[in-house]
KEKE-3310 file (N, C-alpha, C; in steps of 0.2 Angstrom, whole numbers, plus 5000, padded with zeros to 4 digits):
npx = (5412:5419:5412:5405:5414:5428:5428:5426:5428:5437:5434:5440:5450:5440:5434:5445:5447:5435:5430:5441:5444:5431:5431:5442:5438:5427:5433:5441:5432:5420:5423:5435:5441:5443:5454:5466:5466:5469:5482:5498:5508:5524:5531:5522:5518:5530:5535:5524:5517:5505:5499:5488:5488:5496:5487:5476:5483:5488:5479:5469:5471:5476:5479:5472:5478:5486:5476:5470:5480:5484:5472:5470:5481:5478:5467:5473:5481:5473:5473:5481:5474:5464:5472:5479:5469:5458:5461:5475:5480:5475:5483:5496:5495:5492:5504:5514:5510:5511:5525:5530:5528:5537:5549:5548:5551:5564:5570:5568:5576:5588:5591:5592:5603:5613:5615:5612:5600:5585:5570:5553:5540:5527:5523:5517:5500:5489:5485:5497:5510:5508:5503:5515:5522:5516:5522:5533:5529:5523:5533:5541:5533:5523:5522:5532:5526:5528:5521:5523:5537:5548:5560:5571:5579:5570:5554:5537:5527:5515:5516:5520:5512:5508:5520:5523:5512:5516:5528:5523:5516:5526:5533:5525:5525:5536:5542:5537:5545:5551:5540:5538:5550:5551:5539:5543:5553:5547:5538:5547:5553:5541:5538:5549:5549:5556:5563:5552:5540:5528:5521:5520:5512:5500:5483:5471:5462:5449:5446:5446:5436:5425:5425:5422:5409:5403:5407:5410:5398:5394:5404:5407:5404:5394:5399:5404:5397:5402:5394:5380:5372:5368:5359:5349:5348:5359:5373:5389:5399:5395:5396:5410:5414:5411:5419:5431:5430:5430:5443:5450:5447:5453:5467:5470:5469:5480:5491:5491:5500:5512:5509:5508:5522:5528:5523:5528:5541:5542:5540:5533:5516:5511:5498:5492:5498:5492:5478:5475:5473:5460:5449:5449:5443:5429:5413:5398:5387:5384:5379:5390:5397:5401:5413:5419:5422:5431:5442:5445:5458:5469:5470:5481:5497:5502:5514:5518:5526:5525:5511:5512:5519:5509:5499:5506:5505:5492:5482:5469:5470:5462:5460:5473:5477:5468:5471:5485:5484:5476:5485:5496:5505:5512:5519:5519:5509:5498:5498:5496:5483:5475:5477:5471:5458)
npy = (5344:5354:5353:5341:5331:5335:5341:5331:5323:5333:5345:5356:5361:5364:5375:5384:5387:5393:5403:5413:5417:5422:5433:5440:5444:5452:5462:5468:5471:5477:5484:5492:5502:5497:5489:5493:5489:5476:5475:5468:5475:5477:5487:5494:5484:5481:5494:5501:5493:5486:5473:5466:5466:5455:5445:5449:5453:5442:5432:5435:5438:5452:5454:5448:5439:5432:5426:5417:5408:5403:5397:5387:5379:5375:5368:5357:5352:5346:5333:5330:5332:5323:5311:5312:5317:5330:5337:5335:5340:5353:5357:5357:5368:5378:5378:5381:5393:5401:5400:5405:5418:5423:5420:5428:5441:5438:5436:5448:5457:5450:5452:5466:5469:5461:5463:5476:5481:5489:5483:5483:5490:5484:5467:5454:5451:5438:5420:5414:5409:5396:5389:5388:5381:5368:5362:5355:5343:5338:5337:5327:5316:5312:5302:5302:5301:5297:5305:5310:5311:5323:5332:5324:5320:5328:5327:5326:5325:5319:5329:5340:5351:5356:5361:5371:5380:5384:5390:5401:5408:5411:5421:5431:5443:5457:5455:5443:5432:5432:5428:5416:5409:5409:5402:5389:5386:5385:5374:5364:5363:5359:5347:5339:5339:5348:5354:5349:5355:5351:5346:5357:5365:5358:5355:5356:5342:5345:5357:5354:5345:5353:5362:5353:5349:5361:5368:5359:5353:5363:5365:5352:5339:5326:5310:5304:5290:5276:5266:5270:5269:5256:5251:5247:5234:5228:5217:5215:5210:5214:5228:5229:5224:5235:5245:5240:5240:5254:5257:5250:5258:5270:5266:5263:5275:5282:5275:5279:5288:5281:5270:5276:5280:5268:5264:5273:5270:5258:5246:5231:5231:5228:5221:5214:5221:5233:5230:5226:5212:5214:5210:5196:5194:5187:5190:5193:5197:5189:5172:5161:5145:5130:5125:5136:5143:5135:5137:5150:5162:5162:5174:5188:5188:5198:5209:5209:5219:5230:5232:5235:5247:5256:5255:5262:5275:5278:5272:5259:5242:5234:5242:5245:5232:5229:5240:5237:5224:5227:5235:5227:5225:5238:5250:5264:5267:5262:5270:5283:5282:5279:5291:5300:5296)
npz = (5475:5488:5500:5499:5496:5498:5510:5519:5535:5539:5547:5553:5543:5534:5540:5541:5528:5524:5533:5535:5522:5518:5527:5522:5509:5512:5519:5509:5499:5504:5517:5516:5524:5536:5536:5541:5554:5554:5550:5550:5559:5565:5571:5578:5587:5594:5599:5603:5610:5605:5607:5602:5589:5585:5585:5577:5565:5560:5555:5545:5528:5519:5506:5491:5483:5491:5499:5490:5486:5499:5503:5493:5497:5510:5507:5501:5511:5520:5521:5532:5543:5542:5543:5556:5565:5571:5583:5585:5573:5575:5586:5580:5571:5580:5588:5578:5574:5585:5588:5576:5576:5586:5579:5568:5574:5578:5565:5558:5566:5565:5552:5550:5559:5554:5540:5539:5534:5532:5537:5531:5541:5541:5539:5528:5530:5538:5539:5537:5540:5548:5536:5528:5537:5537:5526:5530:5537:5525:5516:5522:5526:5516:5502:5487:5471:5455:5441:5427:5416:5411:5400:5402:5417:5424:5432:5434:5448:5461:5470:5464:5460:5472:5478:5468:5470:5483:5480:5473:5482:5491:5483:5482:5488:5495:5508:5512:5512:5525:5533:5528:5530:5544:5547:5541:5550:5562:5559:5558:5570:5578:5571:5573:5587:5595:5610:5615:5611:5605:5616:5624:5617:5615:5611:5624:5630:5635:5630:5616:5616:5618:5607:5598:5601:5599:5587:5577:5572:5563:5553:5549:5537:5530:5527:5511:5503:5493:5491:5491:5481:5480:5490:5505:5507:5502:5502:5511:5503:5490:5491:5494:5482:5473:5478:5474:5461:5458:5463:5453:5442:5445:5447:5433:5427:5433:5428:5415:5409:5410:5402:5389:5388:5386:5374:5366:5366:5360:5367:5375:5381:5397:5400:5411:5421:5420:5422:5436:5449:5453:5445:5446:5458:5465:5458:5465:5459:5449:5446:5449:5443:5453:5447:5441:5452:5458:5449:5450:5453:5467:5480:5479:5486:5499:5505:5522:5527:5519:5522:5535:5535:5528:5538:5548:5543:5546:5540:5539:5542:5533:5522:5518:5514:5503:5494:5491:5486:5474:5467:5464:5474:5474:5482:5482:5473:5479:5491:5486:5481:5493:5500:5492:5494)
capx = (5413:5423:5407:5402:5419:5434:5428:5424:5433:5441:5430:5445:5452:5435:5433:5450:5446:5429:5430:5446:5443:5425:5432:5446:5434:5423:5437:5443:5427:5415:5426:5442:5443:5444:5460:5471:5466:5472:5489:5503:5513:5529:5533:5517:5518:5536:5536:5517:5514:5499:5499:5482:5490:5499:5481:5472:5487:5490:5473:5466:5475:5473:5480:5468:5482:5488:5470:5468:5485:5484:5466:5472:5486:5475:5463:5477:5484:5468:5475:5484:5468:5461:5476:5480:5463:5457:5465:5482:5481:5475:5489:5502:5494:5493:5511:5518:5507:5514:5532:5532:5527:5543:5554:5547:5554:5571:5573:5569:5582:5594:5593:5594:5609:5619:5615:5610:5594:5579:5564:5547:5536:5522:5524:5511:5495:5486:5487:5502:5516:5506:5503:5521:5524:5513:5526:5538:5526:5521:5539:5544:5528:5519:5526:5532:5524:5529:5516:5526:5544:5550:5566:5576:5579:5565:5548:5531:5525:5509:5517:5523:5507:5508:5526:5522:5508:5520:5532:5519:5514:5533:5535:5519:5526:5543:5544:5534:5550:5552:5535:5539:5556:5549:5534:5546:5557:5542:5536:5553:5553:5536:5537:5554:5548:5562:5561:5545:5535:5522:5518:5518:5506:5495:5476:5469:5456:5443:5444:5445:5429:5420:5424:5419:5402:5400:5409:5411:5392:5393:5408:5408:5400:5393:5404:5401:5398:5402:5389:5374:5367:5367:5353:5350:5348:5365:5378:5395:5403:5393:5399:5417:5416:5410:5425:5437:5430:5432:5450:5453:5447:5458:5474:5471:5471:5486:5496:5490:5506:5517:5508:5510:5529:5530:5521:5533:5548:5541:5540:5526:5512:5510:5491:5491:5499:5487:5472:5477:5469:5453:5445:5450:5439:5422:5408:5392:5381:5382:5379:5396:5396:5406:5419:5422:5424:5437:5447:5447:5465:5470:5471:5488:5501:5504:5520:5516:5530:5521:5505:5514:5520:5503:5496:5509:5503:5486:5476:5467:5473:5458:5461:5479:5477:5464:5475:5491:5482:5474:5491:5501:5511:5515:5517:5518:5502:5493:5498:5493:5475:5473:5478:5466:5451)
capy = (5350:5353:5351:5334:5326:5337:5343:5325:5322:5339:5351:5362:5363:5368:5382:5389:5389:5397:5409:5419:5419:5426:5439:5444:5447:5457:5468:5470:5474:5481:5487:5494:5507:5493:5485:5495:5485:5469:5475:5465:5480:5475:5493:5495:5479:5482:5500:5504:5487:5484:5465:5463:5465:5448:5440:5452:5454:5435:5428:5437:5440:5458:5453:5443:5434:5427:5422:5412:5403:5399:5393:5381:5375:5372:5362:5351:5350:5343:5326:5329:5332:5316:5306:5313:5320:5337:5339:5335:5345:5360:5358:5359:5374:5383:5378:5384:5400:5405:5400:5409:5425:5424:5419:5434:5446:5437:5436:5455:5460:5448:5455:5473:5469:5458:5466:5483:5482:5491:5479:5487:5489:5479:5461:5451:5448:5432:5414:5411:5405:5389:5386:5386:5375:5362:5360:5351:5336:5336:5334:5321:5310:5311:5298:5305:5297:5301:5306:5310:5313:5328:5335:5319:5319:5331:5323:5328:5320:5321:5334:5346:5357:5359:5365:5377:5385:5387:5395:5407:5412:5414:5426:5436:5450:5459:5453:5437:5427:5432:5424:5409:5405:5408:5396:5383:5384:5383:5368:5359:5363:5356:5341:5335:5339:5351:5356:5346:5360:5347:5345:5363:5369:5353:5358:5352:5338:5348:5362:5350:5342:5359:5364:5347:5350:5368:5371:5354:5352:5368:5364:5345:5336:5319:5306:5301:5283:5274:5261:5273:5267:5249:5250:5245:5227:5225:5213:5218:5208:5219:5235:5228:5224:5241:5249:5237:5242:5261:5257:5248:5263:5275:5264:5263:5282:5284:5272:5281:5291:5275:5266:5280:5280:5261:5264:5277:5266:5252:5240:5228:5234:5223:5222:5211:5226:5238:5227:5222:5206:5215:5206:5189:5193:5184:5195:5189:5199:5183:5165:5157:5138:5128:5124:5142:5145:5132:5139:5157:5163:5164:5181:5190:5188:5205:5210:5212:5225:5236:5233:5239:5254:5259:5256:5267:5281:5280:5268:5253:5236:5231:5247:5243:5225:5230:5244:5233:5219:5230:5238:5222:5227:5244:5254:5271:5268:5261:5275:5288:5281:5280:5298:5304:5294)
capz = (5478:5495:5505:5499:5496:5500:5517:5523:5540:5540:5549:5555:5537:5531:5543:5540:5521:5522:5537:5534:5515:5518:5530:5518:5504:5515:5520:5502:5494:5508:5522:5515:5529:5542:5535:5545:5561:5553:5547:5554:5560:5570:5574:5583:5592:5598:5602:5606:5614:5603:5606:5599:5582:5584:5583:5571:5559:5558:5554:5539:5523:5516:5499:5489:5480:5496:5501:5485:5487:5505:5503:5490:5501:5516:5505:5500:5517:5524:5522:5539:5548:5541:5546:5563:5569:5571:5589:5584:5568:5578:5590:5576:5568:5585:5589:5573:5573:5590:5587:5570:5578:5589:5574:5564:5577:5577:5558:5557:5570:5563:5545:5551:5562:5550:5533:5539:5529:5536:5535:5532:5548:5540:5536:5525:5535:5536:5542:5532:5543:5548:5530:5526:5542:5534:5520:5533:5536:5518:5513:5526:5526:5510:5497:5480:5466:5448:5436:5421:5416:5406:5400:5405:5424:5428:5432:5437:5453:5464:5474:5461:5460:5479:5478:5464:5474:5489:5477:5471:5488:5493:5479:5481:5492:5496:5514:5514:5514:5532:5536:5526:5534:5551:5547:5540:5556:5567:5557:5559:5578:5580:5568:5576:5594:5598:5616:5617:5609:5604:5622:5627:5613:5613:5613:5630:5628:5637:5625:5610:5616:5618:5600:5594:5602:5596:5580:5572:5568:5558:5548:5547:5532:5530:5523:5505:5502:5486:5491:5492:5475:5481:5493:5511:5507:5499:5506:5512:5497:5484:5493:5493:5474:5470:5480:5470:5454:5458:5463:5447:5437:5448:5445:5426:5425:5436:5424:5408:5407:5409:5396:5383:5387:5384:5367:5362:5366:5357:5372:5376:5387:5402:5402:5417:5426:5419:5425:5442:5450:5455:5441:5448:5463:5464:5458:5467:5455:5444:5449:5446:5445:5457:5443:5440:5458:5459:5444:5452:5455:5474:5481:5478:5492:5501:5510:5528:5529:5516:5526:5542:5533:5527:5544:5552:5541:5548:5536:5542:5539:5528:5516:5516:5510:5497:5490:5489:5481:5468:5464:5463:5479:5472:5488:5480:5470:5484:5496:5482:5481:5499:5502:5488:5496)
cpx = (5417:5418:5405:5408:5425:5434:5426:5430:5438:5438:5435:5448:5447:5434:5439:5450:5440:5429:5435:5445:5437:5427:5437:5443:5430:5427:5440:5438:5422:5418:5433:5445:5445:5451:5466:5471:5468:5479:5494:5509:5518:5531:5528:5517:5524:5536:5529:5514:5507:5499:5493:5483:5493:5493:5478:5476:5489:5485:5470:5471:5472:5475:5476:5472:5484:5482:5469:5473:5485:5478:5467:5476:5483:5470:5467:5480:5479:5469:5478:5479:5465:5465:5477:5474:5464:5461:5472:5484:5480:5481:5495:5501:5495:5500:5515:5516:5511:5522:5534:5532:5534:5549:5553:5551:5562:5574:5573:5575:5588:5596:5595:5601:5615:5620:5614:5605:5588:5573:5558:5543:5531:5524:5517:5506:5492:5488:5492:5508:5514:5505:5510:5524:5522:5518:5531:5535:5524:5527:5541:5539:5524:5524:5526:5531:5524:5523:5518:5533:5545:5557:5571:5575:5573:5558:5543:5528:5518:5510:5520:5519:5507:5514:5526:5517:5512:5525:5529:5517:5521:5535:5530:5520:5534:5545:5541:5539:5551:5547:5536:5544:5554:5543:5538:5550:5553:5539:5541:5553:5547:5536:5543:5554:5554:5559:5554:5539:5528:5518:5516:5512:5501:5488:5474:5462:5449:5441:5443:5438:5424:5419:5421:5412:5399:5401:5409:5404:5391:5398:5410:5403:5399:5398:5401:5402:5397:5396:5382:5369:5365:5360:5354:5350:5354:5370:5384:5400:5401:5396:5407:5419:5415:5416:5431:5436:5432:5440:5453:5453:5453:5465:5475:5472:5477:5492:5495:5497:5512:5516:5510:5518:5531:5528:5526:5540:5547:5541:5533:5523:5510:5502:5489:5492:5494:5480:5474:5471:5463:5448:5444:5445:5432:5417:5401:5386:5379:5383:5385:5395:5402:5413:5422:5425:5431:5443:5449:5454:5465:5472:5479:5491:5503:5509:5517:5520:5527:5515:5506:5515:5514:5499:5499:5507:5496:5480:5475:5470:5469:5459:5468:5480:5474:5468:5481:5489:5480:5480:5497:5507:5515:5514:5516:5511:5497:5492:5494:5485:5472:5472:5472:5459:5451)
cpy = (5349:5351:5344:5329:5329:5339:5337:5324:5327:5345:5357:5365:5367:5375:5387:5391:5394:5404:5415:5421:5424:5433:5444:5447:5452:5463:5472:5474:5479:5486:5489:5498:5503:5489:5487:5492:5478:5469:5472:5470:5479:5481:5494:5490:5480:5488:5503:5498:5485:5476:5462:5462:5458:5443:5443:5452:5447:5430:5429:5440:5447:5458:5447:5437:5429:5423:5416:5406:5399:5395:5386:5376:5371:5367:5356:5348:5347:5336:5324:5328:5325:5311:5306:5315:5327:5340:5340:5340:5352:5362:5360:5366:5380:5384:5382:5391:5404:5405:5405:5416:5427:5424:5425:5440:5445:5438:5444:5458:5457:5451:5462:5473:5466:5461:5473:5485:5483:5487:5484:5485:5484:5473:5458:5449:5442:5426:5411:5407:5398:5385:5384:5381:5369:5359:5355:5344:5334:5334:5328:5315:5308:5308:5302:5300:5300:5300:5306:5313:5318:5330:5330:5318:5322:5327:5327:5323:5323:5327:5341:5352:5360:5364:5372:5382:5388:5392:5402:5411:5415:5420:5431:5443:5451:5455:5446:5431:5426:5427:5417:5405:5404:5402:5389:5381:5382:5376:5362:5358:5358:5348:5336:5336:5342:5355:5354:5351:5357:5346:5351:5366:5364:5356:5353:5348:5341:5353:5359:5347:5347:5361:5359:5347:5356:5369:5365:5352:5357:5367:5357:5344:5329:5316:5303:5294:5281:5269:5263:5270:5259:5247:5247:5237:5224:5222:5217:5216:5212:5225:5234:5228:5230:5245:5246:5240:5250:5261:5255:5254:5268:5273:5264:5270:5284:5281:5274:5284:5286:5271:5270:5280:5273:5261:5267:5274:5260:5245:5237:5230:5228:5224:5219:5216:5231:5236:5223:5216:5208:5211:5199:5188:5190:5189:5191:5192:5193:5177:5161:5149:5136:5127:5130:5145:5142:5134:5146:5157:5164:5171:5182:5190:5195:5205:5213:5218:5231:5237:5237:5246:5258:5260:5261:5274:5283:5276:5262:5247:5233:5236:5246:5237:5226:5234:5240:5228:5221:5233:5233:5224:5233:5249:5261:5272:5267:5267:5281:5288:5282:5287:5302:5302:5293)
cpz = (5485:5500:5505:5499:5500:5508:5522:5528:5541:5541:5550:5548:5533:5534:5542:5532:5520:5526:5535:5527:5514:5521:5526:5512:5506:5517:5514:5499:5498:5513:5522:5521:5536:5541:5539:5552:5560:5550:5552:5555:5566:5574:5580:5589:5597:5602:5606:5610:5612:5601:5602:5591:5580:5582:5577:5565:5557:5557:5547:5534:5520:5509:5496:5486:5485:5499:5497:5486:5493:5506:5499:5493:5507:5513:5503:5506:5522:5525:5529:5544:5548:5544:5553:5567:5569:5577:5587:5578:5570:5582:5586:5573:5574:5587:5584:5572:5579:5589:5581:5572:5582:5584:5569:5567:5576:5570:5556:5560:5567:5556:5546:5554:5558:5543:5533:5534:5534:5533:5536:5539:5547:5536:5533:5531:5533:5540:5538:5535:5545:5542:5527:5531:5540:5529:5524:5534:5529:5515:5516:5526:5520:5504:5490:5475:5459:5444:5429:5421:5410:5406:5404:5413:5427:5427:5436:5442:5456:5469:5471:5461:5467:5480:5474:5467:5480:5486:5475:5477:5491:5490:5478:5484:5493:5502:5516:5515:5521:5535:5534:5529:5541:5552:5546:5546:5561:5566:5559:5567:5580:5578:5571:5584:5597:5604:5618:5616:5607:5610:5625:5623:5611:5616:5619:5627:5630:5632:5618:5610:5616:5611:5596:5595:5599:5589:5575:5568:5563:5552:5546:5541:5532:5525:5517:5505:5495:5485:5491:5486:5476:5485:5500:5512:5504:5504:5506:5505:5491:5485:5491:5485:5471:5472:5476:5463:5453:5459:5457:5442:5439:5446:5437:5424:5428:5432:5417:5405:5406:5403:5389:5382:5384:5377:5363:5361:5363:5361:5372:5382:5391:5404:5409:5423:5426:5422:5430:5444:5453:5451:5443:5454:5461:5464:5459:5463:5450:5448:5445:5448:5449:5454:5442:5446:5460:5455:5446:5455:5463:5474:5481:5485:5493:5506:5516:5530:5526:5520:5532:5540:5532:5534:5549:5550:5542:5545:5540:5538:5533:5521:5514:5512:5503:5492:5487:5484:5474:5464:5463:5468:5478:5478:5487:5477:5475:5489:5492:5482:5488:5502:5498:5490:5503)
residu = (UNK:UNK:UNK:UNK:UNK:UNK:UNK:UNK:UNK:UNK:UNK:UNK:UNK:UNK:UNK:UNK:UNK:UNK:UNK:UNK:UNK:UNK:UNK:UNK:UNK:UNK:UNK:UNK:UNK:UNK:UNK:UNK:UNK:UNK:UNK:UNK:UNK:UNK:UNK:UNK:UNK:UNK:UNK:UNK:UNK:UNK:UNK:UNK:UNK:UNK:UNK:UNK:UNK:UNK:UNK:UNK:UNK:UNK:UNK:UNK:UNK:UNK:UNK:UNK:UNK:UNK:UNK:UNK:UNK:UNK:UNK:UNK:UNK:UNK:UNK:UNK:UNK:UNK:UNK:UNK:UNK:UNK:UNK:UNK:UNK:UNK:UNK:UNK:UNK:UNK:UNK:UNK:UNK:UNK:UNK:UNK:UNK:UNK:UNK:UNK:UNK:UNK:UNK:UNK:UNK:UNK:UNK:UNK:UNK:UNK:UNK:UNK:UNK:UNK:UNK:UNK:UNK:UNK:UNK:UNK:UNK:UNK:UNK:UNK:UNK:UNK:UNK:UNK:UNK:UNK:UNK:UNK:UNK:UNK:UNK:UNK:UNK:UNK:UNK:UNK:UNK:UNK:UNK:UNK:UNK:UNK:UNK:UNK:UNK:UNK:UNK:UNK:UNK:UNK:UNK:UNK:UNK:UNK:UNK:UNK:UNK:UNK:UNK:UNK:UNK:UNK:UNK:UNK:UNK:UNK:UNK:UNK:UNK:UNK:UNK:UNK:UNK:UNK:UNK:UNK:UNK:UNK:UNK:UNK:UNK:UNK:UNK:UNK:UNK:UNK:UNK:UNK:UNK:UNK:UNK:UNK:UNK:UNK:UNK:UNK:UNK:UNK:UNK:UNK:UNK:UNK:UNK:UNK:UNK:UNK:UNK:UNK:UNK:UNK:UNK:UNK:UNK:UNK:UNK:UNK:UNK:UNK:UNK:UNK:UNK:UNK:UNK:UNK:UNK:UNK:UNK:UNK:UNK:UNK:UNK:UNK:UNK:UNK:UNK:UNK:UNK:UNK:UNK:UNK:UNK:UNK:UNK:UNK:UNK:UNK:UNK:UNK:UNK:UNK:UNK:UNK:UNK:UNK:UNK:UNK:UNK:UNK:UNK:UNK:UNK:UNK:UNK:UNK:UNK:UNK:UNK:UNK:UNK:UNK:UNK:UNK:UNK:UNK:UNK:UNK:UNK:UNK:UNK:UNK:UNK:UNK:UNK:UNK:UNK:UNK:UNK:UNK:UNK:UNK:UNK:UNK:UNK:UNK:UNK:UNK:UNK:UNK:UNK:UNK:UNK:UNK:UNK:UNK:UNK:UNK:UNK:UNK:UNK:UNK:UNK:UNK:UNK:UNK:UNK:UNK:UNK:UNK:UNK:UNK:UNK:UNK:UNK:UNK:UNK:UNK:UNK:UNK:UNK:UNK:UNK:UNK:UNK:UNK:UNK:UNK:UNK)
# end
């Protein structure tokens, strides 16, 4: 479940997933007469100076399809909060949320002036623009790992489902493309530090500390540990051995599609590749003789350049070394495992 696994180290993502979704369901099922107060009405904002609609109209989705798609995307984009921290993640969301409001007005005026097309007064409501903005760092910083290949050059990767969800959200309404484009532009401005917007819209440390004290205990969840079954008296080596065994199983599943393609092509299956040198590590659950310890293969040499690349992405050196050794120095496979755990 999200509470026990997916929400670990991502309290802000958890709050954005639960609170707006609950309010959206409440408005749709129990309080439909109150939905008019959460409409993203550009005409009322511009002509009647109802500035409060910039806040109410851009937080809660009035369309349940948009609520479902945006919630799934927020759940998948929680990896950025785990990587950069809640404060930096919140600063990105705040900056893209504010910038996208400005770009909404610019795009509407540009479309009406250039193409003489009258855009509806109401744009899709909800926390949509920052969700589209997150596609920018997702495209730039998340490695692409091929899962399966179909129809020749077309392939399914670890990012395909996320793009399909984004396309579904992009096509869910008549004018949601305006919100999507403004979100993507604001994401590029923030991610590429245009006009130093990352400094202008940075969450102050005092405010971040305040919310950490007040809200984080509500939406945070305890970190799951794979070593809980071992007991308090377990040694570090036993815990590390269990982590390596779990990594071994994960890598076997990720290479299943590749093994099937090799069988269809009549090629030889590299079982040493399928079973990485995790099994060559010493298992202290069994008493090995001194002779067997001397015959144990030395640990696989790991490229320091690949370790540095993983550390630049926010992973610790120990996790990077273990993932690279287990995947035979396959950077994409090691990165994919570290992102999922």
